[in-house]
C-alpha positions as CSV (number, residue, x, y, z in Angstrom):
1,M,0.0,0.0,0.0
2,P,2.8,2.6,0.8
3,R,4.3,1.8,-2.6
4,L,0.9,2.4,-4.4
5,I,0.5,5.7,-2.6
6,A,4.0,6.8,-3.6
7,I,3.3,5.9,-7.3
8,L,0.0,7.9,-7.2
9,A,1.7,10.9,-5.6
10,A,4.4,10.9,-8.3
11,A,1.8,10.7,-11.0
12,L,-0.1,13.7,-9.6
13,L,3.1,15.8,-9.4
14,T,3.9,15.1,-13.1
15,T,0.3,15.8,-14.4
16,S,-1.0,18.6,-12.1
17,P,-1.1,22.1,-13.5
18,T,1.4,24.8,-12.5
19,W,0.3,28.3,-11.5
20,A,1.8,31.7,-12.1
21,Q,1.0,35.2,-10.8
22,S,-0.6,37.5,-13.3
23,P,0.1,41.2,-13.4
24,S,-3.2,41.9,-11.7
25,G,-2.4,39.5,-8.8
26,E,-4.6,36.7,-10.0
27,R,-3.4,33.2,-10.0
28,I,-3.6,31.9,-13.6
29,Q,-2.9,28.4,-14.9
30,D,0.2,27.9,-17.0
31,P,-0.4,25.6,-20.0
32,A,1.1,22.2,-19.8
33,P,4.3,21.9,-21.9
34,E,3.9,20.4,-25.3
35,R,4.7,16.7,-25.4
36,H,5.3,14.6,-28.5
37,G,5.7,10.8,-28.3
38,G,5.9,11.0,-24.6
39,K,8.9,13.4,-24.6
40,M,9.2,17.1,-24.2
41,Q,9.4,19.0,-27.5
42,G,12.8,20.6,-27.6
43,K,12.8,24.5,-27.8
44,V,15.5,26.8,-28.8
45,E,16.5,29.4,-26.3
46,G,16.6,33.0,-27.4
47,K,14.4,35.9,-28.4
48,V,12.3,36.9,-31.4
49,Q,13.1,40.3,-33.0
50,V,10.2,42.2,-34.6
51,Q,10.7,45.1,-36.9
52,W,7.9,47.2,-38.4
53,L,8.5,48.5,-41.9
54,G,5.2,50.4,-42.4
55,Q,1.6,49.4,-43.2
56,A,1.5,45.6,-42.7
57,A,5.2,44.9,-43.5
58,F,7.2,43.3,-40.8
59,K,10.6,41.6,-40.5
60,F,11.0,38.8,-38.0
61,T,14.3,37.4,-36.9
62,S,14.0,34.0,-35.1
63,P,16.1,32.8,-32.1
64,A,18.1,30.7,-34.5
65,G,18.7,33.7,-36.8
66,K,16.2,32.9,-39.6
67,V,14.6,36.0,-41.2
68,I,11.0,36.1,-42.3
69,V,9.4,39.1,-44.1
70,I,5.6,39.4,-44.3
71,D,3.6,41.6,-46.6
72,P,6.5,43.5,-48.0
73,W,5.2,46.7,-49.6
74,L,8.4,48.8,-49.2
75,T,9.7,50.5,-52.4
76,T,6.7,52.8,-52.8
77,N,5.4,52.7,-49.3
78,P,5.4,56.3,-47.9
79,K,5.8,55.0,-44.4
80,T,8.8,52.8,-45.1
81,P,12.0,54.4,-43.9
82,P,14.2,55.4,-46.9
83,E,17.0,53.0,-45.9
84,F,14.6,50.1,-46.4
85,K,13.2,51.1,-49.8
86,Q,16.2,49.1,-51.3
87,L,15.3,45.5,-50.8
88,D,18.9,44.4,-50.3
89,A,19.0,46.6,-47.2
90,L,17.0,43.9,-45.4
91,G,19.9,41.5,-45.6
92,K,19.4,37.8,-46.1
93,V,15.8,36.8,-46.1
94,D,14.9,33.2,-45.6
95,L,11.1,33.2,-46.1
96,V,8.5,35.6,-47.6
97,L,4.9,35.5,-46.5
98,V,1.9,37.2,-48.2
99,T,-1.5,37.4,-46.6
100,H,-3.5,38.4,-49.7
101,G,-3.4,39.9,-53.2
102,H,-3.7,43.6,-52.7
103,N,-0.7,45.7,-53.8
104,D,0.0,47.1,-50.4
105,H,0.8,43.6,-49.2
106,V,2.2,41.7,-52.2
107,A,4.0,44.5,-54.1
108,D,7.6,43.7,-53.4
109,A,7.2,40.0,-52.3
110,P,8.1,38.4,-55.7
111,A,11.2,40.6,-56.1
112,L,12.3,40.0,-52.5
113,A,11.9,36.2,-52.8
114,K,13.8,36.2,-56.1
115,L,16.6,38.4,-54.6
116,N,17.1,35.9,-51.8
117,D,16.1,32.7,-53.5
118,A,13.6,32.3,-50.7
119,P,10.3,30.5,-50.6
120,L,7.2,32.7,-51.1
121,I,4.1,31.4,-49.4
122,A,0.7,32.8,-50.1
123,P,-3.0,31.8,-50.1
124,A,-3.5,29.1,-52.7
125,G,-5.3,31.2,-55.4
126,L,-2.8,34.0,-55.1
127,A,0.2,31.7,-55.3
128,Q,-1.3,30.0,-58.3
129,S,-1.7,33.3,-60.1
130,L,1.8,34.5,-59.2
131,A,3.2,31.2,-60.6
132,L,1.1,31.0,-63.8
133,L,1.8,34.7,-64.6
134,D,5.5,34.0,-64.0
135,V,5.6,36.8,-61.4
136,A,6.9,34.3,-58.8
137,S,7.3,30.9,-60.5
138,K,8.1,29.1,-57.2
139,A,5.3,30.5,-55.1
140,Q,4.0,27.9,-52.7
141,R,0.3,27.4,-52.0
142,I,-1.3,27.2,-48.6
143,N,-4.9,27.2,-47.5
144,K,-6.6,28.1,-44.3
145,S,-5.8,25.7,-41.4
146,G,-2.9,24.4,-43.4
147,S,0.6,24.5,-42.0
148,L,4.1,24.5,-43.5
149,S,7.6,24.3,-42.0
150,P,9.6,25.6,-45.0
151,L,12.7,26.3,-42.9
152,G,12.8,23.0,-41.1
153,D,11.1,21.7,-38.0
154,G,11.8,24.7,-35.8
155,I,9.5,27.2,-37.5
156,K,5.8,26.6,-38.5
157,V,3.5,28.9,-40.3
158,T,-0.3,28.4,-40.4
159,L,-2.8,30.2,-42.5
160,V,-5.9,31.3,-40.7
161,Q,-9.1,33.3,-41.6
162,A,-9.3,37.0,-42.4
163,E,-12.4,38.8,-43.4
164,H,-11.4,40.9,-46.5
165,S,-10.9,40.5,-50.3
166,S,-7.9,39.4,-52.3
167,E,-8.1,40.3,-56.0
168,Y,-4.6,40.6,-57.7
169,V,-4.0,43.4,-60.2
170,W,-1.2,42.6,-62.7
171,K,0.1,44.9,-65.4
172,N,0.2,42.9,-68.6
173,P,3.7,43.6,-70.2
174,G,2.3,42.9,-73.7
175,T,-0.6,45.4,-73.5
176,G,0.6,47.8,-70.8
177,K,-2.9,47.5,-69.2
178,D,-3.9,46.4,-65.7
179,E,-5.7,43.0,-65.4
180,V,-7.5,41.6,-62.4
181,H,-6.6,38.0,-61.6
182,V,-7.6,35.5,-58.9
183,G,-6.1,36.3,-55.5
184,G,-7.5,33.4,-53.6
185,E,-9.0,34.1,-50.2
186,P,-7.3,36.5,-47.7
187,G,-5.8,35.2,-44.6
188,G,-3.6,35.9,-41.6
189,F,-0.6,33.9,-40.4
190,I,0.2,32.2,-37.1
191,I,4.0,32.0,-37.0
192,E,5.5,29.8,-34.3
193,F,9.2,30.2,-33.7
194,E,11.9,27.7,-32.5
195,N,11.4,28.9,-28.9
196,G,7.6,28.4,-29.0
197,F,6.8,32.1,-29.3
198,K,3.8,32.7,-31.5
199,I,2.8,35.8,-33.6
200,W,-0.6,36.3,-35.2
201,H,-0.3,38.6,-38.2
202,M,-3.9,39.3,-38.9
203,G,-3.5,40.6,-42.4
204,D,-6.3,42.9,-43.5
205,T,-9.5,42.0,-41.8
206,G,-12.8,43.1,-40.3
207,V,-14.3,41.6,-37.2
208,F,-15.5,37.9,-37.3
209,G,-16.6,35.7,-34.5
210,D,-13.9,33.0,-35.1
211,M,-11.2,35.3,-34.0
212,K,-12.0,34.0,-30.6
213,L,-11.6,30.4,-31.7
214,I,-8.3,31.2,-33.5
215,A,-7.0,32.7,-30.2
216,Q,-8.1,29.7,-28.2
217,M,-6.6,27.2,-30.7
218,Y,-3.2,28.9,-31.2
219,R,-2.7,31.1,-28.1
220,P,-0.6,33.8,-29.8
221,D,1.8,35.7,-27.6
222,L,1.8,38.7,-29.9
223,V,-0.9,40.0,-32.3
224,L,-0.2,42.4,-35.2
225,M,-3.6,44.1,-35.6
226,P,-4.9,46.4,-38.3
227,I,-6.6,49.5,-36.8
228,G,-6.9,51.9,-39.7
229,G,-10.6,51.7,-40.2
230,G,-12.1,53.7,-43.0
231,Q,-13.4,51.6,-45.8
232,F,-10.9,48.7,-45.6
233,V,-10.2,47.2,-42.1
234,M,-11.2,47.3,-38.5
235,N,-11.4,50.7,-36.9
236,P,-9.9,51.4,-33.5
237,A,-13.1,50.6,-31.6
238,D,-13.6,47.3,-33.5
239,A,-9.9,46.4,-32.8
240,A,-10.3,47.3,-29.1
241,M,-13.4,45.1,-28.8
242,V,-11.7,42.2,-30.5
243,T,-8.6,42.6,-28.2
244,R,-10.6,42.8,-25.0
245,E,-13.5,40.4,-25.7
246,F,-12.1,37.8,-28.2
247,I,-8.4,37.4,-28.1
248,Q,-6.9,38.9,-24.8
249,P,-3.3,38.4,-25.9
250,K,-0.2,39.4,-24.0
251,T,0.8,42.0,-26.5
252,V,-0.7,43.9,-29.5
253,I,1.1,46.0,-32.0
254,P,-1.2,48.2,-34.1
255,M,-0.6,48.3,-37.8
256,H,-2.1,49.3,-41.1
257,Y,-3.0,52.8,-40.3
258,G,-2.1,56.4,-41.3
259,T,-0.6,55.4,-44.7
260,N,-3.3,57.3,-46.6
261,P,-6.4,59.3,-45.8
262,Q,-8.6,56.1,-46.2
263,L,-6.9,54.7,-43.0
264,P,-7.6,57.4,-40.4
265,G,-7.5,55.2,-37.2
266,T,-4.7,55.9,-34.7
267,P,-3.1,54.0,-31.9
268,E,-4.3,56.7,-29.4
269,A,-7.9,56.0,-30.4
270,F,-7.3,52.3,-30.2
271,M,-5.8,52.5,-26.6
272,K,-8.6,54.9,-25.5
273,A,-11.3,52.5,-26.7
274,L,-9.4,49.5,-25.2
275,G,-9.4,51.0,-21.7
276,K,-7.8,49.2,-18.8
277,T,-6.7,45.7,-19.8
278,R,-4.0,43.1,-19.2
279,T,-2.9,43.4,-22.8
280,A,0.2,45.5,-23.4
281,V,-0.1,47.8,-26.5
282,R,3.3,48.5,-28.1
283,V,3.1,51.4,-30.6
284,M,6.0,51.2,-33.0
285,Q,7.5,53.6,-35.5
286,P,8.4,52.4,-39.0
287,G,11.9,51.0,-38.8
288,E,11.8,50.4,-35.1
289,Q,12.7,47.0,-33.7
290,L,11.4,45.2,-30.6
291,T,12.6,42.0,-28.9
292,F,10.3,39.5,-27.3
C-alpha cells in the first residue's frame, strides 16, 4: 500500500497544473508543456526580433537567426524608412509570406523572394496566379488551417481566416494594361518560432466571431492588428473590442493605419477604446525593432 501511494503521488506531481502570478495579482494556470511521443518537445532558447517597416510589412528574426518578411510593400510605401526602400537593405531573407493579393501587401514580395532565392508562401489562389503569370514561379500554395515548416522543424506557419478580399492586379507587359486576376481568399498567419513564441499577423480584416476560436486554438503571444478603419479594415473601436473580448493576448502591435487618408485610425484612439486591460499595447515607429 505505501508503494501504491507513492506511485500515485508521483503521477499527480507530473500531471498537475502549475500556476503563475498574473500582473493583476490573480493566479492563472500555466499551460502544460507540449509533449510529442511522450517526450518534451525541444525548444531553442533566445528571443524573437520584430521590426515594423510600415503598413502591414514586418521583418521577424528568429532565435536561430532565420529571417521572415511578411507583406513587403516597401519601395513605394510612404511610411517605409528610406533606408529600407532598397530590398537588399533587409539583408538575407529566408522566407517571404503574403496574406492576400492587394498591392500594399504583395507588391515587393516576388522581387524580395527572387533576390534571396527564398520561398514565397501565399494563399492558394494568389500563389497559383503568381506562378502562372511568371511573377513568382516558385510561389507555394497554402490554405486556411494548413501549416508548413519551410525552414525546417523549428518554425511553423499556419494560414488562418481573415475577413477581407484578395483580387490581384497585374500589369500585362504585352498590352501595358492592368488586369485583375484570382487572388485566392485572404488570410492571416500564425508563426511559431523555435522557442515556442507565436505571432498572429492578422493581415487585413474586419471583425469575425472565429477570431476568438483562433486565439483559443493557437494562443498567440503577440498579435499584429490592423486598426486603420475607414473603408478597408477594423477601426480602433472594433480592434479594441476584439482585443478585449475575443483574443486577450499578452501584447498587441497596431498596424495598417495612417498610410493614406482612407486609413484614419490611430493608436491613441485604439488605446482609448481599449481602456484598462491586461494586454500590453506596443506602438512602433516604422523602422523600429522590438525584442520579445
